[in-house]
mmCIF file of the N, C-alpha and C atoms, coordinates in Angstrom:
data_MODEL
# 
_entry.id   MODEL 
# 
loop_
_atom_site.group_PDB 
_atom_site.id 
_atom_site.type_symbol 
_atom_site.label_atom_id 
_atom_site.label_alt_id 
_atom_site.label_comp_id 
_atom_site.label_asym_id 
_atom_site.label_entity_id 
_atom_site.label_seq_id 
_atom_site.pdbx_PDB_ins_code 
_atom_site.Cartn_x 
_atom_site.Cartn_y 
_atom_site.Cartn_z 
_atom_site.occupancy 
_atom_site.B_iso_or_equiv 
_atom_site.pdbx_formal_charge 
_atom_site.auth_seq_id 
_atom_site.auth_comp_id 
_atom_site.auth_asym_id 
_atom_site.auth_atom_id 
_atom_site.pdbx_PDB_model_num 
ATOM 1  N N  . MET A 1 1  ? 18.824 11.466 -14.974 1.00 0.00 ? 1  MET A N  1 
ATOM 2  C CA . MET A 1 1  ? 17.371 11.501 -15.148 1.00 0.00 ? 1  MET A CA 1 
ATOM 3  C C  . MET A 1 1  ? 16.885 10.191 -15.761 1.00 0.00 ? 1  MET A C  1 
ATOM 4  N N  . LYS A 1 2  ? 17.446 9.829  -16.906 1.00 0.00 ? 2  LYS A N  1 
ATOM 5  C CA . LYS A 1 2  ? 16.989 8.608  -17.570 1.00 0.00 ? 2  LYS A CA 1 
ATOM 6  C C  . LYS A 1 2  ? 17.259 7.375  -16.719 1.00 0.00 ? 2  LYS A C  1 
ATOM 7  N N  . LYS A 1 3  ? 18.465 7.320  -16.140 1.00 0.00 ? 3  LYS A N  1 
ATOM 8  C CA . LYS A 1 3  ? 18.817 6.157  -15.323 1.00 0.00 ? 3  LYS A CA 1 
ATOM 9  C C  . LYS A 1 3  ? 17.877 6.045  -14.126 1.00 0.00 ? 3  LYS A C  1 
ATOM 10 N N  . SER A 1 4  ? 17.623 7.161  -13.447 1.00 0.00 ? 4  SER A N  1 
ATOM 11 C CA . SER A 1 4  ? 16.759 7.135  -12.271 1.00 0.00 ? 4  SER A CA 1 
ATOM 12 C C  . SER A 1 4  ? 15.342 6.718  -12.674 1.00 0.00 ? 4  SER A C  1 
ATOM 13 N N  . ALA A 1 5  ? 14.884 7.203  -13.819 1.00 0.00 ? 5  ALA A N  1 
ATOM 14 C CA . ALA A 1 5  ? 13.544 6.860  -14.273 1.00 0.00 ? 5  ALA A CA 1 
ATOM 15 C C  . ALA A 1 5  ? 13.440 5.355  -14.514 1.00 0.00 ? 5  ALA A C  1 
ATOM 16 N N  . ARG A 1 6  ? 14.471 4.791  -15.154 1.00 0.00 ? 6  ARG A N  1 
ATOM 17 C CA . ARG A 1 6  ? 14.439 3.355  -15.420 1.00 0.00 ? 6  ARG A CA 1 
ATOM 18 C C  . ARG A 1 6  ? 14.441 2.566  -14.125 1.00 0.00 ? 6  ARG A C  1 
ATOM 19 N N  . SER A 1 7  ? 15.291 2.962  -13.179 1.00 0.00 ? 7  SER A N  1 
ATOM 20 C CA . SER A 1 7  ? 15.379 2.243  -11.910 1.00 0.00 ? 7  SER A CA 1 
ATOM 21 C C  . SER A 1 7  ? 14.052 2.359  -11.164 1.00 0.00 ? 7  SER A C  1 
ATOM 22 N N  . LEU A 1 8  ? 13.437 3.545  -11.216 1.00 0.00 ? 8  LEU A N  1 
ATOM 23 C CA . LEU A 1 8  ? 12.167 3.724  -10.521 1.00 0.00 ? 8  LEU A CA 1 
ATOM 24 C C  . LEU A 1 8  ? 11.102 2.826  -11.142 1.00 0.00 ? 8  LEU A C  1 
ATOM 25 N N  . GLN A 1 9  ? 11.069 2.746  -12.463 1.00 0.00 ? 9  GLN A N  1 
ATOM 26 C CA . GLN A 1 9  ? 10.085 1.894  -13.123 1.00 0.00 ? 9  GLN A CA 1 
ATOM 27 C C  . GLN A 1 9  ? 10.304 0.440  -12.739 1.00 0.00 ? 9  GLN A C  1 
ATOM 28 N N  . ALA A 1 10 ? 11.551 0.005  -12.717 1.00 0.00 ? 10 ALA A N  1 
ATOM 29 C CA . ALA A 1 10 ? 11.861 -1.378 -12.365 1.00 0.00 ? 10 ALA A CA 1 
ATOM 30 C C  . ALA A 1 10 ? 11.440 -1.646 -10.927 1.00 0.00 ? 10 ALA A C  1 
ATOM 31 N N  . ALA A 1 11 ? 11.725 -0.706 -10.043 1.00 0.00 ? 11 ALA A N  1 
ATOM 32 C CA . ALA A 1 11 ? 11.365 -0.881 -8.635  1.00 0.00 ? 11 ALA A CA 1 
ATOM 33 C C  . ALA A 1 11 ? 9.844  -0.945 -8.502  1.00 0.00 ? 11 ALA A C  1 
ATOM 34 N N  . ASP A 1 12 ? 9.139  -0.094 -9.238  1.00 0.00 ? 12 ASP A N  1 
ATOM 35 C CA . ASP A 1 12 ? 7.683  -0.107 -9.162  1.00 0.00 ? 12 ASP A CA 1 
ATOM 36 C C  . ASP A 1 12 ? 7.137  -1.440 -9.658  1.00 0.00 ? 12 ASP A C  1 
ATOM 37 N N  . ARG A 1 13 ? 7.678  -1.945 -10.744 1.00 0.00 ? 13 ARG A N  1 
ATOM 38 C CA . ARG A 1 13 ? 7.182  -3.208 -11.285 1.00 0.00 ? 13 ARG A CA 1 
ATOM 39 C C  . ARG A 1 13 ? 7.433  -4.363 -10.327 1.00 0.00 ? 13 ARG A C  1 
ATOM 40 N N  . ARG A 1 14 ? 8.611  -4.351 -9.683  1.00 0.00 ? 14 ARG A N  1 
ATOM 41 C CA . ARG A 1 14 ? 8.955  -5.469 -8.802  1.00 0.00 ? 14 ARG A CA 1 
ATOM 42 C C  . ARG A 1 14 ? 8.296  -5.341 -7.438  1.00 0.00 ? 14 ARG A C  1 
ATOM 43 N N  . GLY A 1 15 ? 8.268  -4.125 -6.872  1.00 0.00 ? 15 GLY A N  1 
ATOM 44 C CA . GLY A 1 15 ? 7.787  -3.959 -5.507  1.00 0.00 ? 15 GLY A CA 1 
ATOM 45 C C  . GLY A 1 15 ? 6.492  -3.174 -5.400  1.00 0.00 ? 15 GLY A C  1 
ATOM 46 N N  . PHE A 1 16 ? 5.809  -2.965 -6.533  1.00 0.00 ? 16 PHE A N  1 
ATOM 47 C CA . PHE A 1 16 ? 4.575  -2.183 -6.490  1.00 0.00 ? 16 PHE A CA 1 
ATOM 48 C C  . PHE A 1 16 ? 3.537  -2.865 -5.616  1.00 0.00 ? 16 PHE A C  1 
ATOM 49 N N  . THR A 1 17 ? 3.391  -4.178 -5.782  1.00 0.00 ? 17 THR A N  1 
ATOM 50 C CA . THR A 1 17 ? 2.380  -4.903 -5.018  1.00 0.00 ? 17 THR A CA 1 
ATOM 51 C C  . THR A 1 17 ? 2.697  -4.817 -3.531  1.00 0.00 ? 17 THR A C  1 
ATOM 52 N N  . LEU A 1 18 ? 3.965  -4.993 -3.176  1.00 0.00 ? 18 LEU A N  1 
ATOM 53 C CA . LEU A 1 18 ? 4.365  -4.952 -1.767  1.00 0.00 ? 18 LEU A CA 1 
ATOM 54 C C  . LEU A 1 18 ? 4.158  -3.555 -1.197  1.00 0.00 ? 18 LEU A C  1 
ATOM 55 N N  . ILE A 1 19 ? 4.602  -2.543 -1.925  1.00 0.00 ? 19 ILE A N  1 
ATOM 56 C CA . ILE A 1 19 ? 4.449  -1.163 -1.450  1.00 0.00 ? 19 ILE A CA 1 
ATOM 57 C C  . ILE A 1 19 ? 2.967  -0.810 -1.347  1.00 0.00 ? 19 ILE A C  1 
ATOM 58 N N  . GLU A 1 20 ? 2.197  -1.172 -2.360  1.00 0.00 ? 20 GLU A N  1 
ATOM 59 C CA . GLU A 1 20 ? 0.770  -0.868 -2.343  1.00 0.00 ? 20 GLU A CA 1 
ATOM 60 C C  . GLU A 1 20 ? 0.104  -1.548 -1.161  1.00 0.00 ? 20 GLU A C  1 
ATOM 61 N N  . LEU A 1 21 ? 0.491  -2.809 -0.908  1.00 0.00 ? 21 LEU A N  1 
ATOM 62 C CA . LEU A 1 21 ? -0.069 -3.550 0.217   1.00 0.00 ? 21 LEU A CA 1 
ATOM 63 C C  . LEU A 1 21 ? 0.231  -2.827 1.526   1.00 0.00 ? 21 LEU A C  1 
ATOM 64 N N  . LEU A 1 22 ? 1.493  -2.407 1.703   1.00 0.00 ? 22 LEU A N  1 
ATOM 65 C CA . LEU A 1 22 ? 1.882  -1.711 2.936   1.00 0.00 ? 22 LEU A CA 1 
ATOM 66 C C  . LEU A 1 22 ? 1.111  -0.403 3.072   1.00 0.00 ? 22 LEU A C  1 
ATOM 67 N N  . VAL A 1 23 ? 0.950  0.321  1.972   1.00 0.00 ? 23 VAL A N  1 
ATOM 68 C CA . VAL A 1 23 ? 0.228  1.594  2.015   1.00 0.00 ? 23 VAL A CA 1 
ATOM 69 C C  . VAL A 1 23 ? -1.222 1.363  2.415   1.00 0.00 ? 23 VAL A C  1 
ATOM 70 N N  . VAL A 1 24 ? -1.854 0.368  1.808   1.00 0.00 ? 24 VAL A N  1 
ATOM 71 C CA . VAL A 1 24 ? -3.255 0.071  2.131   1.00 0.00 ? 24 VAL A CA 1 
ATOM 72 C C  . VAL A 1 24 ? -3.387 -0.311 3.595   1.00 0.00 ? 24 VAL A C  1 
ATOM 73 N N  . ILE A 1 25 ? -2.490 -1.161 4.079   1.00 0.00 ? 25 ILE A N  1 
ATOM 74 C CA . ILE A 1 25 ? -2.530 -1.576 5.487   1.00 0.00 ? 25 ILE A CA 1 
ATOM 75 C C  . ILE A 1 25 ? -2.353 -0.365 6.392   1.00 0.00 ? 25 ILE A C  1 
ATOM 76 N N  . ALA A 1 26 ? -1.425 0.520  6.035   1.00 0.00 ? 26 ALA A N  1 
ATOM 77 C CA . ALA A 1 26 ? -1.185 1.718  6.845   1.00 0.00 ? 26 ALA A CA 1 
ATOM 78 C C  . ALA A 1 26 ? -2.432 2.598  6.878   1.00 0.00 ? 26 ALA A C  1 
ATOM 79 N N  . ILE A 1 27 ? -3.069 2.787  5.735   1.00 0.00 ? 27 ILE A N  1 
ATOM 80 C CA . ILE A 1 27 ? -4.275 3.624  5.678   1.00 0.00 ? 27 ILE A CA 1 
ATOM 81 C C  . ILE A 1 27 ? -5.375 3.009  6.530   1.00 0.00 ? 27 ILE A C  1 
ATOM 82 N N  . ILE A 1 28 ? -5.571 1.704  6.411   1.00 0.00 ? 28 ILE A N  1 
ATOM 83 C CA . ILE A 1 28 ? -6.603 1.025  7.203   1.00 0.00 ? 28 ILE A CA 1 
ATOM 84 C C  . ILE A 1 28 ? -6.294 1.166  8.688   1.00 0.00 ? 28 ILE A C  1 
ATOM 85 N N  . ALA A 1 29 ? -5.019 1.022  9.045   1.00 0.00 ? 29 ALA A N  1 
ATOM 86 C CA . ALA A 1 29 ? -4.633 1.136  10.455  1.00 0.00 ? 29 ALA A CA 1 
ATOM 87 C C  . ALA A 1 29 ? -4.930 2.545  10.971  1.00 0.00 ? 29 ALA A C  1 
ATOM 88 N N  . ILE A 1 30 ? -4.657 3.567  10.141  1.00 0.00 ? 30 ILE A N  1 
ATOM 89 C CA . ILE A 1 30 ? -4.914 4.952  10.556  1.00 0.00 ? 30 ILE A CA 1 
ATOM 90 C C  . ILE A 1 30 ? -6.416 5.178  10.702  1.00 0.00 ? 30 ILE A C  1 
ATOM 91 N N  . LEU A 1 31 ? -7.194 4.648  9.777   1.00 0.00 ? 31 LEU A N  1 
ATOM 92 C CA . LEU A 1 31 ? -8.642 4.825  9.847   1.00 0.00 ? 31 LEU A CA 1 
ATOM 93 C C  . LEU A 1 31 ? -9.210 4.033  11.016  1.00 0.00 ? 31 LEU A C  1 
# 
């Protein structure tokens, strides 16, 4: 639990912008 939480936080900090960008692009494409 703790290890996964830490890894998830690290992944979010490093790739949040990229993931958010992809999500926004996907939503715009669907709309």
